[in-house]
PyMOL commands that place a pseudoatom at each C-alpha (Angstrom):
pseudoatom trace, name=CA, resn=MET, resi=1, chain=A, elem=C, hetatm=0, pos=[109.657, 87.854, 71.949]
pseudoatom trace, name=CA, resn=PRO, resi=2, chain=A, elem=C, hetatm=0, pos=[106.091, 87.532, 73.262]
pseudoatom trace, name=CA, resn=LEU, resi=3, chain=A, elem=C, hetatm=0, pos=[105.140, 89.653, 76.257]
pseudoatom trace, name=CA, resn=ARG, resi=4, chain=A, elem=C, hetatm=0, pos=[104.220, 86.533, 78.217]
pseudoatom trace, name=CA, resn=PRO, resi=5, chain=A, elem=C, hetatm=0, pos=[104.808, 82.821, 77.529]
pseudoatom trace, name=CA, resn=ASN, resi=6, chain=A, elem=C, hetatm=0, pos=[102.236, 80.406, 76.130]
pseudoatom trace, name=CA, resn=LEU, resi=7, chain=A, elem=C, hetatm=0, pos=[100.027, 82.955, 74.390]
pseudoatom trace, name=CA, resn=ASP, resi=8, chain=A, elem=C, hetatm=0, pos=[96.845, 81.456, 72.971]
pseudoatom trace, name=CA, resn=PRO, resi=9, chain=A, elem=C, hetatm=0, pos=[94.916, 84.048, 70.929]
pseudoatom trace, name=CA, resn=GLN, resi=10, chain=A, elem=C, hetatm=0, pos=[92.437, 81.424, 69.614]
pseudoatom trace, name=CA, resn=HIS, resi=11, chain=A, elem=C, hetatm=0, pos=[89.579, 82.903, 67.593]
pseudoatom trace, name=CA, resn=PHE, resi=12, chain=A, elem=C, hetatm=0, pos=[89.993, 86.284, 69.302]
pseudoatom trace, name=CA, resn=LEU, resi=13, chain=A, elem=C, hetatm=0, pos=[92.673, 87.142, 66.729]
pseudoatom trace, name=CA, resn=LEU, resi=14, chain=A, elem=C, hetatm=0, pos=[90.951, 87.614, 63.375]
pseudoatom trace, name=CA, resn=GLU, resi=15, chain=A, elem=C, hetatm=0, pos=[92.786, 86.430, 60.286]
pseudoatom trace, name=CA, resn=ILE, resi=16, chain=A, elem=C, hetatm=0, pos=[90.889, 87.509, 57.179]
pseudoatom trace, name=CA, resn=PRO, resi=17, chain=A, elem=C, hetatm=0, pos=[92.491, 86.949, 53.748]
pseudoatom trace, name=CA, resn=ASP, resi=18, chain=A, elem=C, hetatm=0, pos=[92.630, 89.960, 51.450]
pseudoatom trace, name=CA, resn=GLU, resi=19, chain=A, elem=C, hetatm=0, pos=[90.458, 88.268, 48.849]
pseudoatom trace, name=CA, resn=VAL, resi=20, chain=A, elem=C, hetatm=0, pos=[87.514, 88.104, 51.261]
pseudoatom trace, name=CA, resn=GLY, resi=21, chain=A, elem=C, hetatm=0, pos=[86.991, 91.826, 50.794]
pseudoatom trace, name=CA, resn=THR, resi=22, chain=A, elem=C, hetatm=0, pos=[84.225, 93.517, 52.744]
pseudoatom trace, name=CA, resn=ILE, resi=23, chain=A, elem=C, hetatm=0, pos=[83.201, 91.521, 55.809]
pseudoatom trace, name=CA, resn=ALA, resi=24, chain=A, elem=C, hetatm=0, pos=[79.886, 91.218, 57.639]
pseudoatom trace, name=CA, resn=TRP, resi=25, chain=A, elem=C, hetatm=0, pos=[80.097, 91.878, 61.371]
pseudoatom trace, name=CA, resn=ARG, resi=26, chain=A, elem=C, hetatm=0, pos=[77.253, 89.428, 61.993]
pseudoatom trace, name=CA, resn=GLU, resi=27, chain=A, elem=C, hetatm=0, pos=[79.422, 86.598, 60.637]
pseudoatom trace, name=CA, resn=ILE, resi=28, chain=A, elem=C, hetatm=0, pos=[82.120, 87.452, 63.195]
pseudoatom trace, name=CA, resn=PHE, resi=29, chain=A, elem=C, hetatm=0, pos=[80.029, 88.143, 66.283]
pseudoatom trace, name=CA, resn=ALA, resi=30, chain=A, elem=C, hetatm=0, pos=[76.844, 86.148, 65.467]
pseudoatom trace, name=CA, resn=ASN, resi=31, chain=A, elem=C, hetatm=0, pos=[74.656, 89.125, 66.389]
pseudoatom trace, name=CA, resn=ASP, resi=32, chain=A, elem=C, hetatm=0, pos=[73.639, 92.540, 65.137]
pseudoatom trace, name=CA, resn=HIS, resi=33, chain=A, elem=C, hetatm=0, pos=[74.934, 94.582, 68.088]
pseudoatom trace, name=CA, resn=PRO, resi=34, chain=A, elem=C, hetatm=0, pos=[76.618, 97.951, 67.426]
pseudoatom trace, name=CA, resn=VAL, resi=35, chain=A, elem=C, hetatm=0, pos=[80.293, 97.732, 66.489]
pseudoatom trace, name=CA, resn=GLU, resi=36, chain=A, elem=C, hetatm=0, pos=[83.132, 100.041, 67.589]
pseudoatom trace, name=CA, resn=LEU, resi=37, chain=A, elem=C, hetatm=0, pos=[86.741, 99.985, 66.373]
pseudoatom trace, name=CA, resn=GLU, resi=38, chain=A, elem=C, hetatm=0, pos=[89.988, 100.954, 68.092]
pseudoatom trace, name=CA, resn=ILE, resi=39, chain=A, elem=C, hetatm=0, pos=[93.159, 101.681, 66.117]
pseudoatom trace, name=CA, resn=GLY, resi=40, chain=A, elem=C, hetatm=0, pos=[96.409, 101.007, 67.963]
pseudoatom trace, name=CA, resn=SER, resi=41, chain=A, elem=C, hetatm=0, pos=[95.201, 98.680, 70.709]
pseudoatom trace, name=CA, resn=GLY, resi=42, chain=A, elem=C, hetatm=0, pos=[98.657, 97.940, 72.135]
pseudoatom trace, name=CA, resn=LYS, resi=43, chain=A, elem=C, hetatm=0, pos=[98.293, 95.518, 75.050]
pseudoatom trace, name=CA, resn=GLY, resi=44, chain=A, elem=C, hetatm=0, pos=[94.502, 95.711, 74.793]
pseudoatom trace, name=CA, resn=THR, resi=45, chain=A, elem=C, hetatm=0, pos=[93.854, 97.582, 78.065]
pseudoatom trace, name=CA, resn=PHE, resi=46, chain=A, elem=C, hetatm=0, pos=[91.257, 99.988, 76.652]
pseudoatom trace, name=CA, resn=LEU, resi=47, chain=A, elem=C, hetatm=0, pos=[89.687, 97.330, 74.434]
pseudoatom trace, name=CA, resn=LEU, resi=48, chain=A, elem=C, hetatm=0, pos=[89.281, 94.958, 77.363]
pseudoatom trace, name=CA, resn=ALA, resi=49, chain=A, elem=C, hetatm=0, pos=[87.799, 97.666, 79.591]
pseudoatom trace, name=CA, resn=ILE, resi=50, chain=A, elem=C, hetatm=0, pos=[85.249, 98.969, 77.109]
pseudoatom trace, name=CA, resn=ALA, resi=51, chain=A, elem=C, hetatm=0, pos=[84.184, 95.490, 75.990]
pseudoatom trace, name=CA, resn=GLY, resi=52, chain=A, elem=C, hetatm=0, pos=[83.555, 94.585, 79.623]
pseudoatom trace, name=CA, resn=ALA, resi=53, chain=A, elem=C, hetatm=0, pos=[81.677, 97.807, 80.320]
pseudoatom trace, name=CA, resn=MET, resi=54, chain=A, elem=C, hetatm=0, pos=[79.453, 97.542, 77.219]
pseudoatom trace, name=CA, resn=PRO, resi=55, chain=A, elem=C, hetatm=0, pos=[78.451, 93.880, 76.728]
pseudoatom trace, name=CA, resn=GLN, resi=56, chain=A, elem=C, hetatm=0, pos=[75.683, 94.819, 74.276]
pseudoatom trace, name=CA, resn=SER, resi=57, chain=A, elem=C, hetatm=0, pos=[78.194, 96.235, 71.806]
pseudoatom trace, name=CA, resn=ASN, resi=58, chain=A, elem=C, hetatm=0, pos=[80.953, 94.564, 69.795]
pseudoatom trace, name=CA, resn=PHE, resi=59, chain=A, elem=C, hetatm=0, pos=[84.530, 95.806, 69.592]
pseudoatom trace, name=CA, resn=VAL, resi=60, chain=A, elem=C, hetatm=0, pos=[87.451, 95.296, 67.219]
pseudoatom trace, name=CA, resn=GLY, resi=61, chain=A, elem=C, hetatm=0, pos=[90.990, 96.442, 67.927]
pseudoatom trace, name=CA, resn=ILE, resi=62, chain=A, elem=C, hetatm=0, pos=[93.669, 96.850, 65.256]
pseudoatom trace, name=CA, resn=GLU, resi=63, chain=A, elem=C, hetatm=0, pos=[97.322, 96.536, 66.249]
pseudoatom trace, name=CA, resn=TYR, resi=64, chain=A, elem=C, hetatm=0, pos=[100.280, 96.473, 63.850]
pseudoatom trace, name=CA, resn=ALA, resi=65, chain=A, elem=C, hetatm=0, pos=[102.891, 95.025, 66.241]
pseudoatom trace, name=CA, resn=SER, resi=66, chain=A, elem=C, hetatm=0, pos=[102.646, 91.236, 66.262]
pseudoatom trace, name=CA, resn=ALA, resi=67, chain=A, elem=C, hetatm=0, pos=[103.723, 90.770, 69.881]
pseudoatom trace, name=CA, resn=TYR, resi=68, chain=A, elem=C, hetatm=0, pos=[101.155, 93.246, 71.167]
pseudoatom trace, name=CA, resn=ALA, resi=69, chain=A, elem=C, hetatm=0, pos=[98.384, 91.870, 68.933]
pseudoatom trace, name=CA, resn=ASP, resi=70, chain=A, elem=C, hetatm=0, pos=[98.952, 88.330, 70.205]
pseudoatom trace, name=CA, resn=PHE, resi=71, chain=A, elem=C, hetatm=0, pos=[99.132, 89.532, 73.798]
pseudoatom trace, name=CA, resn=ALA, resi=72, chain=A, elem=C, hetatm=0, pos=[95.927, 91.575, 73.528]
pseudoatom trace, name=CA, resn=ALA, resi=73, chain=A, elem=C, hetatm=0, pos=[94.018, 88.732, 71.864]
pseudoatom trace, name=CA, resn=ASP, resi=74, chain=A, elem=C, hetatm=0, pos=[95.201, 86.364, 74.580]
pseudoatom trace, name=CA, resn=ARG, resi=75, chain=A, elem=C, hetatm=0, pos=[93.886, 88.800, 77.208]
pseudoatom trace, name=CA, resn=LEU, resi=76, chain=A, elem=C, hetatm=0, pos=[90.488, 88.760, 75.520]
pseudoatom trace, name=CA, resn=ARG, resi=77, chain=A, elem=C, hetatm=0, pos=[90.522, 84.952, 75.654]
pseudoatom trace, name=CA, resn=ARG, resi=78, chain=A, elem=C, hetatm=0, pos=[91.520, 84.820, 79.314]
pseudoatom trace, name=CA, resn=HIS, resi=79, chain=A, elem=C, hetatm=0, pos=[88.718, 87.226, 80.220]
pseudoatom trace, name=CA, resn=LYS, resi=80, chain=A, elem=C, hetatm=0, pos=[86.212, 85.389, 77.979]
pseudoatom trace, name=CA, resn=MET, resi=81, chain=A, elem=C, hetatm=0, pos=[85.435, 88.648, 76.182]
pseudoatom trace, name=CA, resn=GLU, resi=82, chain=A, elem=C, hetatm=0, pos=[83.350, 87.229, 73.354]
pseudoatom trace, name=CA, resn=ASN, resi=83, chain=A, elem=C, hetatm=0, pos=[82.210, 90.670, 72.202]
pseudoatom trace, name=CA, resn=ALA, resi=84, chain=A, elem=C, hetatm=0, pos=[85.748, 91.720, 71.216]
pseudoatom trace, name=CA, resn=ARG, resi=85, chain=A, elem=C, hetatm=0, pos=[88.278, 90.710, 68.577]
pseudoatom trace, name=CA, resn=LEU, resi=86, chain=A, elem=C, hetatm=0, pos=[91.814, 91.757, 67.667]
pseudoatom trace, name=CA, resn=VAL, resi=87, chain=A, elem=C, hetatm=0, pos=[93.267, 92.283, 64.191]
pseudoatom trace, name=CA, resn=LYS, resi=88, chain=A, elem=C, hetatm=0, pos=[96.981, 92.253, 63.354]
pseudoatom trace, name=CA, resn=ALA, resi=89, chain=A, elem=C, hetatm=0, pos=[97.268, 94.652, 60.406]
pseudoatom trace, name=CA, resn=GLU, resi=90, chain=A, elem=C, hetatm=0, pos=[98.057, 98.108, 59.088]
pseudoatom trace, name=CA, resn=ALA, resi=91, chain=A, elem=C, hetatm=0, pos=[94.922, 99.986, 60.090]
pseudoatom trace, name=CA, resn=PHE, resi=92, chain=A, elem=C, hetatm=0, pos=[94.144, 102.207, 57.087]
pseudoatom trace, name=CA, resn=TRP, resi=93, chain=A, elem=C, hetatm=0, pos=[94.618, 99.352, 54.640]
pseudoatom trace, name=CA, resn=TRP, resi=94, chain=A, elem=C, hetatm=0, pos=[92.523, 96.900, 56.696]
pseudoatom trace, name=CA, resn=ILE, resi=95, chain=A, elem=C, hetatm=0, pos=[89.687, 99.376, 57.049]
pseudoatom trace, name=CA, resn=ARG, resi=96, chain=A, elem=C, hetatm=0, pos=[89.608, 100.126, 53.322]
pseudoatom trace, name=CA, resn=CYS, resi=97, chain=A, elem=C, hetatm=0, pos=[89.759, 96.433, 52.461]
pseudoatom trace, name=CA, resn=HIS, resi=98, chain=A, elem=C, hetatm=0, pos=[87.326, 94.946, 54.966]
pseudoatom trace, name=CA, resn=VAL, resi=99, chain=A, elem=C, hetatm=0, pos=[85.118, 97.385, 56.914]
pseudoatom trace, name=CA, resn=PRO, resi=100, chain=A, elem=C, hetatm=0, pos=[81.587, 97.879, 55.523]
pseudoatom trace, name=CA, resn=ALA, resi=101, chain=A, elem=C, hetatm=0, pos=[80.213, 101.356, 54.909]
pseudoatom trace, name=CA, resn=ALA, resi=102, chain=A, elem=C, hetatm=0, pos=[78.073, 102.881, 57.676]
pseudoatom trace, name=CA, resn=SER, resi=103, chain=A, elem=C, hetatm=0, pos=[78.794, 100.001, 60.048]
pseudoatom trace, name=CA, resn=LEU, resi=104, chain=A, elem=C, hetatm=0, pos=[80.603, 101.533, 63.066]
pseudoatom trace, name=CA, resn=THR, resi=105, chain=A, elem=C, hetatm=0, pos=[79.104, 103.553, 65.899]
pseudoatom trace, name=CA, resn=ALA, resi=106, chain=A, elem=C, hetatm=0, pos=[82.516, 104.802, 67.065]
pseudoatom trace, name=CA, resn=LEU, resi=107, chain=A, elem=C, hetatm=0, pos=[86.180, 104.886, 66.085]
pseudoatom trace, name=CA, resn=HIS, resi=108, chain=A, elem=C, hetatm=0, pos=[88.773, 105.261, 68.856]
pseudoatom trace, name=CA, resn=ILE, resi=109, chain=A, elem=C, hetatm=0, pos=[92.349, 106.444, 68.178]
pseudoatom trace, name=CA, resn=TYR, resi=110, chain=A, elem=C, hetatm=0, pos=[94.384, 107.074, 71.310]
pseudoatom trace, name=CA, resn=PHE, resi=111, chain=A, elem=C, hetatm=0, pos=[98.029, 108.180, 71.323]
pseudoatom trace, name=CA, resn=PRO, resi=112, chain=A, elem=C, hetatm=0, pos=[98.832, 107.366, 67.681]
pseudoatom trace, name=CA, resn=ASP, resi=113, chain=A, elem=C, hetatm=0, pos=[102.425, 107.602, 66.487]
pseudoatom trace, name=CA, resn=PRO, resi=114, chain=A, elem=C, hetatm=0, pos=[103.029, 111.358, 66.013]
pseudoatom trace, name=CA, resn=TRP, resi=115, chain=A, elem=C, hetatm=0, pos=[105.849, 110.929, 63.465]
pseudoatom trace, name=CA, resn=PRO, resi=116, chain=A, elem=C, hetatm=0, pos=[107.465, 114.103, 64.873]
pseudoatom trace, name=CA, resn=LYS, resi=117, chain=A, elem=C, hetatm=0, pos=[110.093, 114.689, 62.180]
pseudoatom trace, name=CA, resn=THR, resi=118, chain=A, elem=C, hetatm=0, pos=[108.867, 117.001, 59.417]
pseudoatom trace, name=CA, resn=ARG, resi=119, chain=A, elem=C, hetatm=0, pos=[109.891, 114.598, 56.663]
pseudoatom trace, name=CA, resn=HIS, resi=120, chain=A, elem=C, hetatm=0, pos=[107.735, 111.906, 58.281]
pseudoatom trace, name=CA, resn=HIS, resi=121, chain=A, elem=C, hetatm=0, pos=[104.544, 113.958, 58.713]
pseudoatom trace, name=CA, resn=LYS, resi=122, chain=A, elem=C, hetatm=0, pos=[103.062, 112.324, 55.624]
pseudoatom trace, name=CA, resn=ARG, resi=123, chain=A, elem=C, hetatm=0, pos=[103.020, 109.040, 57.569]
pseudoatom trace, name=CA, resn=ARG, resi=124, chain=A, elem=C, hetatm=0, pos=[100.629, 110.383, 60.188]
pseudoatom trace, name=CA, resn=LEU, resi=125, chain=A, elem=C, hetatm=0, pos=[97.332, 108.519, 60.203]
pseudoatom trace, name=CA, resn=ILE, resi=126, chain=A, elem=C, hetatm=0, pos=[95.116, 111.580, 60.551]
pseudoatom trace, name=CA, resn=GLN, resi=127, chain=A, elem=C, hetatm=0, pos=[95.099, 112.936, 57.007]
pseudoatom trace, name=CA, resn=LEU, resi=128, chain=A, elem=C, hetatm=0, pos=[92.264, 114.007, 54.709]
pseudoatom trace, name=CA, resn=PRO, resi=129, chain=A, elem=C, hetatm=0, pos=[92.040, 110.662, 52.806]
pseudoatom trace, name=CA, resn=PHE, resi=130, chain=A, elem=C, hetatm=0, pos=[91.775, 108.825, 56.131]
pseudoatom trace, name=CA, resn=LEU, resi=131, chain=A, elem=C, hetatm=0, pos=[89.037, 111.168, 57.353]
pseudoatom trace, name=CA, resn=LYS, resi=132, chain=A, elem=C, hetatm=0, pos=[87.116, 110.451, 54.135]
pseudoatom trace, name=CA, resn=GLU, resi=133, chain=A, elem=C, hetatm=0, pos=[87.330, 106.769, 55.045]
pseudoatom trace, name=CA, resn=VAL, resi=134, chain=A, elem=C, hetatm=0, pos=[86.173, 107.516, 58.599]
pseudoatom trace, name=CA, resn=HIS, resi=135, chain=A, elem=C, hetatm=0, pos=[83.087, 109.215, 57.172]
pseudoatom trace, name=CA, resn=ARG, resi=136, chain=A, elem=C, hetatm=0, pos=[82.423, 106.165, 55.002]
pseudoatom trace, name=CA, resn=ILE, resi=137, chain=A, elem=C, hetatm=0, pos=[82.555, 103.600, 57.817]
pseudoatom trace, name=CA, resn=LEU, resi=138, chain=A, elem=C, hetatm=0, pos=[80.698, 105.520, 60.556]
pseudoatom trace, name=CA, resn=ILE, resi=139, chain=A, elem=C, hetatm=0, pos=[76.937, 105.349, 60.863]
pseudoatom trace, name=CA, resn=PRO, resi=140, chain=A, elem=C, hetatm=0, pos=[75.071, 108.681, 60.880]
pseudoatom trace, name=CA, resn=GLY, resi=141, chain=A, elem=C, hetatm=0, pos=[75.699, 110.021, 64.378]
pseudoatom trace, name=CA, resn=GLY, resi=142, chain=A, elem=C, hetatm=0, pos=[78.807, 107.856, 64.739]
pseudoatom trace, name=CA, resn=LYS, resi=143, chain=A, elem=C, hetatm=0, pos=[81.769, 109.413, 66.528]
pseudoatom trace, name=CA, resn=LEU, resi=144, chain=A, elem=C, hetatm=0, pos=[85.527, 109.655, 65.999]
pseudoatom trace, name=CA, resn=ARG, resi=145, chain=A, elem=C, hetatm=0, pos=[87.518, 110.154, 69.227]
pseudoatom trace, name=CA, resn=LEU, resi=146, chain=A, elem=C, hetatm=0, pos=[91.174, 111.236, 69.224]
pseudoatom trace, name=CA, resn=VAL, resi=147, chain=A, elem=C, hetatm=0, pos=[93.650, 111.690, 72.092]
pseudoatom trace, name=CA, resn=THR, resi=148, chain=A, elem=C, hetatm=0, pos=[97.344, 112.582, 71.837]
pseudoatom trace, name=CA, resn=ASP, resi=149, chain=A, elem=C, hetatm=0, pos=[100.106, 113.813, 74.121]
pseudoatom trace, name=CA, resn=HIS, resi=150, chain=A, elem=C, hetatm=0, pos=[101.925, 115.455, 71.194]
pseudoatom trace, name=CA, resn=ALA, resi=151, chain=A, elem=C, hetatm=0, pos=[101.035, 119.148, 70.817]
pseudoatom trace, name=CA, resn=ASP, resi=152, chain=A, elem=C, hetatm=0, pos=[102.175, 119.435, 67.194]
pseudoatom trace, name=CA, resn=TYR, resi=153, chain=A, elem=C, hetatm=0, pos=[100.213, 116.364, 66.150]
pseudoatom trace, name=CA, resn=PHE, resi=154, chain=A, elem=C, hetatm=0, pos=[97.148, 117.717, 67.942]
pseudoatom trace, name=CA, resn=ALA, resi=155, chain=A, elem=C, hetatm=0, pos=[97.449, 120.943, 65.970]
pseudoatom trace, name=CA, resn=HIS, resi=156, chain=A, elem=C, hetatm=0, pos=[97.696, 118.823, 62.823]
pseudoatom trace, name=CA, resn=MET, resi=157, chain=A, elem=C, hetatm=0, pos=[94.564, 116.872, 63.836]
pseudoatom trace, name=CA, resn=GLN, resi=158, chain=A, elem=C, hetatm=0, pos=[92.669, 120.129, 64.348]
pseudoatom trace, name=CA, resn=GLN, resi=159, chain=A, elem=C, hetatm=0, pos=[93.877, 121.405, 60.973]
pseudoatom trace, name=CA, resn=MET, resi=160, chain=A, elem=C, hetatm=0, pos=[92.804, 118.244, 59.159]
pseudoatom trace, name=CA, resn=LEU, resi=161, chain=A, elem=C, hetatm=0, pos=[89.379, 118.158, 60.804]
pseudoatom trace, name=CA, resn=SER, resi=162, chain=A, elem=C, hetatm=0, pos=[88.850, 121.846, 60.012]
pseudoatom trace, name=CA, resn=ALA, resi=163, chain=A, elem=C, hetatm=0, pos=[89.857, 121.308, 56.375]
pseudoatom trace, name=CA, resn=GLN, resi=164, chain=A, elem=C, hetatm=0, pos=[87.061, 118.815, 55.667]
pseudoatom trace, name=CA, resn=SER, resi=165, chain=A, elem=C, hetatm=0, pos=[83.272, 119.077, 55.823]
pseudoatom trace, name=CA, resn=ASP, resi=166, chain=A, elem=C, hetatm=0, pos=[82.119, 115.459, 56.169]
pseudoatom trace, name=CA, resn=LEU, resi=167, chain=A, elem=C, hetatm=0, pos=[82.623, 115.291, 59.939]
pseudoatom trace, name=CA, resn=GLN, resi=168, chain=A, elem=C, hetatm=0, pos=[81.525, 117.845, 62.523]
pseudoatom trace, name=CA, resn=ILE, resi=169, chain=A, elem=C, hetatm=0, pos=[83.939, 118.710, 65.358]
pseudoatom trace, name=CA, resn=VAL, resi=170, chain=A, elem=C, hetatm=0, pos=[82.388, 118.223, 68.815]
pseudoatom trace, name=CA, resn=PRO, resi=171, chain=A, elem=C, hetatm=0, pos=[83.726, 118.247, 72.394]
pseudoatom trace, name=CA, resn=PHE, resi=172, chain=A, elem=C, hetatm=0, pos=[85.527, 115.087, 73.504]
pseudoatom trace, name=CA, resn=ASP, resi=173, chain=A, elem=C, hetatm=0, pos=[83.696, 112.873, 75.983]
pseudoatom trace, name=CA, resn=SER, resi=174, chain=A, elem=C, hetatm=0, pos=[85.207, 109.824, 77.657]
pseudoatom trace, name=CA, resn=PRO, resi=175, chain=A, elem=C, hetatm=0, pos=[83.896, 106.656, 75.977]
pseudoatom trace, name=CA, resn=LEU, resi=176, chain=A, elem=C, hetatm=0, pos=[83.474, 104.680, 79.200]
pseudoatom trace, name=CA, resn=PRO, resi=177, chain=A, elem=C, hetatm=0, pos=[83.174, 105.200, 82.947]
pseudoatom trace, name=CA, resn=LEU, resi=178, chain=A, elem=C, hetatm=0, pos=[86.711, 105.062, 84.293]
pseudoatom trace, name=CA, resn=PRO, resi=179, chain=A, elem=C, hetatm=0, pos=[87.183, 102.639, 87.184]
pseudoatom trace, name=CA, resn=PRO, resi=180, chain=A, elem=C, hetatm=0, pos=[87.762, 103.837, 90.759]
pseudoatom trace, name=CA, resn=GLY, resi=181, chain=A, elem=C, hetatm=0, pos=[91.395, 104.653, 91.347]
pseudoatom trace, name=CA, resn=SER, resi=182, chain=A, elem=C, hetatm=0, pos=[92.022, 105.861, 87.794]
pseudoatom trace, name=CA, resn=PRO, resi=183, chain=A, elem=C, hetatm=0, pos=[94.808, 108.466, 87.709]
pseudoatom trace, name=CA, resn=PRO, resi=184, chain=A, elem=C, hetatm=0, pos=[93.808, 112.145, 87.683]
pseudoatom trace, name=CA, resn=ARG, resi=185, chain=A, elem=C, hetatm=0, pos=[93.396, 113.507, 84.132]
pseudoatom trace, name=CA, resn=SER, resi=186, chain=A, elem=C, hetatm=0, pos=[92.611, 110.021, 82.827]
pseudoatom trace, name=CA, resn=LEU, resi=187, chain=A, elem=C, hetatm=0, pos=[90.512, 110.069, 79.651]
pseudoatom trace, name=CA, resn=VAL, resi=188, chain=A, elem=C, hetatm=0, pos=[90.560, 106.513, 78.314]
pseudoatom trace, name=CA, resn=GLY, resi=189, chain=A, elem=C, hetatm=0, pos=[92.563, 104.382, 80.750]
pseudoatom trace, name=CA, resn=SER, resi=190, chain=A, elem=C, hetatm=0, pos=[94.971, 102.916, 78.192]
pseudoatom trace, name=CA, resn=ASN, resi=191, chain=A, elem=C, hetatm=0, pos=[98.489, 101.707, 78.983]
pseudoatom trace, name=CA, resn=PHE, resi=192, chain=A, elem=C, hetatm=0, pos=[100.069, 104.618, 77.123]
pseudoatom trace, name=CA, resn=GLU, resi=193, chain=A, elem=C, hetatm=0, pos=[97.867, 107.069, 79.020]
pseudoatom trace, name=CA, resn=ARG, resi=194, chain=A, elem=C, hetatm=0, pos=[98.902, 105.646, 82.382]
pseudoatom trace, name=CA, resn=LYS, resi=195, chain=A, elem=C, hetatm=0, pos=[102.558, 105.832, 81.392]
pseudoatom trace, name=CA, resn=TYR, resi=196, chain=A, elem=C, hetatm=0, pos=[102.263, 109.400, 80.158]
pseudoatom trace, name=CA, resn=ILE, resi=197, chain=A, elem=C, hetatm=0, pos=[100.357, 110.539, 83.255]
pseudoatom trace, name=CA, resn=ALA, resi=198, chain=A, elem=C, hetatm=0, pos=[103.229, 109.223, 85.371]
pseudoatom trace, name=CA, resn=GLU, resi=199, chain=A, elem=C, hetatm=0, pos=[105.611, 111.239, 83.179]
pseudoatom trace, name=CA, resn=GLY, resi=200, chain=A, elem=C, hetatm=0, pos=[103.540, 114.384, 83.673]
pseudoatom trace, name=CA, resn=ARG, resi=201, chain=A, elem=C, hetatm=0, pos=[102.631, 114.831, 80.022]
pseudoatom trace, name=CA, resn=THR, resi=202, chain=A, elem=C, hetatm=0, pos=[99.730, 117.011, 78.886]
pseudoatom trace, name=CA, resn=PHE, resi=203, chain=A, elem=C, hetatm=0, pos=[96.918, 115.416, 76.882]
pseudoatom trace, name=CA, resn=ASN, resi=204, chain=A, elem=C, hetatm=0, pos=[94.838, 116.913, 74.084]
pseudoatom trace, name=CA, resn=ALA, resi=205, chain=A, elem=C, hetatm=0, pos=[91.561, 115.373, 72.946]
pseudoatom trace, name=CA, resn=ILE, resi=206, chain=A, elem=C, hetatm=0, pos=[89.105, 116.095, 70.187]
pseudoatom trace, name=CA, resn=ALA, resi=207, chain=A, elem=C, hetatm=0, pos=[86.102, 114.345, 68.670]
pseudoatom trace, name=CA, resn=ALA, resi=208, chain=A, elem=C, hetatm=0, pos=[83.979, 114.550, 65.542]
pseudoatom trace, name=CA, resn=ILE, resi=209, chain=A, elem=C, hetatm=0, pos=[80.654, 113.059, 64.471]
pseudoatom trace, name=CA, resn=LYS, resi=210, chain=A, elem=C, hetatm=0, pos=[79.146, 112.061, 61.164]
pseudoatom trace, name=CA, resn=PRO, resi=211, chain=A, elem=C, hetatm=0, pos=[76.012, 114.209, 60.832]
pseudoatom trace, name=CA, resn=GLN, resi=212, chain=A, elem=C, hetatm=0, pos=[72.628, 112.484, 60.913]
for i in range(1, 212): cmd.bond("trace and resi %d" % i, "trace and resi %d" % (i + 1))
show_as sticks, trace
zoom trace
């Protein structure tokens, strides 16, 4: 079931056939502004906020759940956020298939599925092959930002980042000015973050850059 009736994603929901291969951001946004990508956009709260705060940049959110993808794209339409688009896809595959090399200034991954059971750890997104792909798609100086409420997954993220040499670990900095009234300890202002703050969970954040 959709999260609200009468959703109308229009052109804010990108549908790119596999055979298209690597895309050109200029063909999507009709400009050469910097492009940032969010994996796991959910209801689109962070995507909407950062696109509004940074009108001279373009933003793409990837969401696997159809209901959330449609809802987030509809929010972009209702707010006339022409510098943002939503993709309904499995993130790692879509990036490998469509994202050009050295084309993103930032990659945002906030509260990804921790796959807590040991037998499911291989399904975690943050693995060495994925970090290789992150290095490929970031511009020199481009930044990967990660936030999780799951202590074991955070330790895994640290381990994976320490095990590779393409990206340099740096302190996490919030990607946008948080609006007045944001909850204490807020880092990115997403729906999951607000929920987890209310539950009293602890957050861990880390970032990495592609060297110049």
